[in-house]
DRENDO-1510 file (C-alpha; in Angstrom, 1 decimal, always signed):
<recs>
REC; n; res; u; v; w
REC; 1; MET; +19.4; +1.5; +0.3 .
REC; 2; THR; +18.7; -0.6; +2.8 .
REC; 3; LEU; +15.2; -1.3; +4.9 .
REC; 4; LYS; +14.5; -0.2; +8.7 .
REC; 5; ILE; +11.7; -0.9; +11.1 .
REC; 6; ILE; +10.0; +1.8; +12.5 .
REC; 7; ALA; +10.5; +1.1; +16.1 .
REC; 8; SER; +7.2; +3.0; +17.2 .
REC; 9; GLN; +5.1; +0.7; +15.0 .
REC; 10; CYS; +6.6; -2.3; +15.7 .
REC; 11; THR; +4.5; -4.7; +17.9 .
REC; 12; SER; +7.8; -7.2; +18.0 .
REC; 13; CYS; +6.0; -9.9; +16.9 .
REC; 14; SER; +8.9; -11.4; +15.4 .
REC; 15; ALA; +7.6; -12.6; +12.0 .
REC; 16; CYS; +10.1; -11.2; +10.2 .
REC; 17; GLU; +13.2; -12.4; +11.9 .
REC; 18; PRO; +13.1; -15.8; +10.4 .
REC; 19; GLU; +12.3; -14.8; +7.0 .
REC; 20; CYS; +15.2; -12.4; +6.4 .
REC; 21; PRO; +17.7; -14.5; +4.4 .
REC; 22; ASN; +20.8; -12.6; +5.9 .
REC; 23; VAL; +20.5; -12.5; +9.7 .
REC; 24; ALA; +20.0; -8.9; +9.5 .
REC; 25; ILE; +17.4; -8.7; +11.7 .
REC; 26; SER; +17.4; -9.1; +15.6 .
REC; 27; GLU; +15.4; -8.0; +18.7 .
REC; 28; LYS; +16.8; -4.8; +20.8 .
REC; 29; ASN; +15.2; -3.3; +23.7 .
REC; 30; GLY; +12.0; -4.9; +23.1 .
REC; 31; THR; +11.5; -4.3; +19.1 .
REC; 32; PHE; +13.0; -5.8; +16.2 .
REC; 33; VAL; +16.0; -3.7; +14.2 .
REC; 34; ILE; +17.8; -4.4; +10.6 .
REC; 35; ASP; +21.4; -4.2; +10.4 .
REC; 36; PRO; +21.9; -1.9; +7.5 .
REC; 37; LYS; +25.7; -3.6; +6.9 .
REC; 38; LYS; +23.7; -7.0; +6.3 .
REC; 39; CYS; +20.8; -5.8; +4.7 .
REC; 40; THR; +20.5; -6.6; +1.0 .
REC; 41; GLU; +16.8; -5.7; +0.3 .
REC; 42; CYS; +16.7; -9.5; -0.6 .
REC; 43; LEU; +18.0; -8.9; -3.7 .
REC; 44; GLY; +18.8; -12.2; -5.2 .
REC; 45; HIS; +16.5; -14.0; -3.1 .
REC; 46; PHE; +13.0; -13.2; -3.4 .
REC; 47; ASP; +11.4; -10.5; -5.8 .
REC; 48; GLU; +10.2; -8.5; -2.5 .
REC; 49; PRO; +11.8; -7.6; +0.8 .
REC; 50; GLN; +10.4; -10.6; +2.8 .
REC; 51; CYS; +10.4; -8.4; +6.8 .
REC; 52; ALA; +7.8; -5.9; +4.5 .
REC; 53; ALA; +6.1; -8.8; +3.2 .
REC; 54; VAL; +5.3; -10.6; +6.6 .
REC; 55; CYS; +5.0; -7.7; +9.0 .
REC; 56; PRO; +1.5; -7.4; +10.3 .
REC; 57; VAL; +2.0; -3.4; +10.5 .
REC; 58; ASP; +1.9; -1.7; +7.1 .
REC; 59; ASN; +4.9; +0.5; +6.2 .
REC; 60; THR; +6.6; -0.5; +9.3 .
REC; 61; CYS; +9.6; -2.1; +7.2 .
REC; 62; VAL; +10.6; +0.5; +5.0 .
REC; 63; ILE; +13.6; +2.1; +3.0 .
REC; 64; ASP; +16.1; +3.8; +4.8 .
REC; 65; ASN; +17.1; +6.5; +2.7 .
REC; 66; SER; +20.3; +7.3; +5.3 .
REC; 67; PHE; +22.2; +4.5; +3.2 .
REC; 68; PRO; +23.4; +3.9; -0.1 .
REC; 69; ARG; +21.2; +1.2; -2.2 .
REC; 70; TYR; +22.6; -2.5; -1.8 .
REC; 71; GLN; +25.5; -3.2; -4.6 .
REC; 72; PRO; +25.3; -6.8; -5.2 .
REC; 73; PRO; +29.5; -7.8; -5.6 .
REC; 74; ALA; +30.3; -8.0; -9.0 .
</recs>
């Protein structure tokens, strides 16, 4: 699974964007979005997803169940 940002809760504070080790977060139409092709849930970098850790609004960066869980290359 990858993470997604709930657009209706995003305050566009930009705290998440510089924290992403995969450069998967960008601004789009006034809110931030996560590119599911780049998101690794911070596995291999941090113990928890950094977007969720720094977001000032609880439960804004959440698991997106419409994508399969990230699998690191073998």
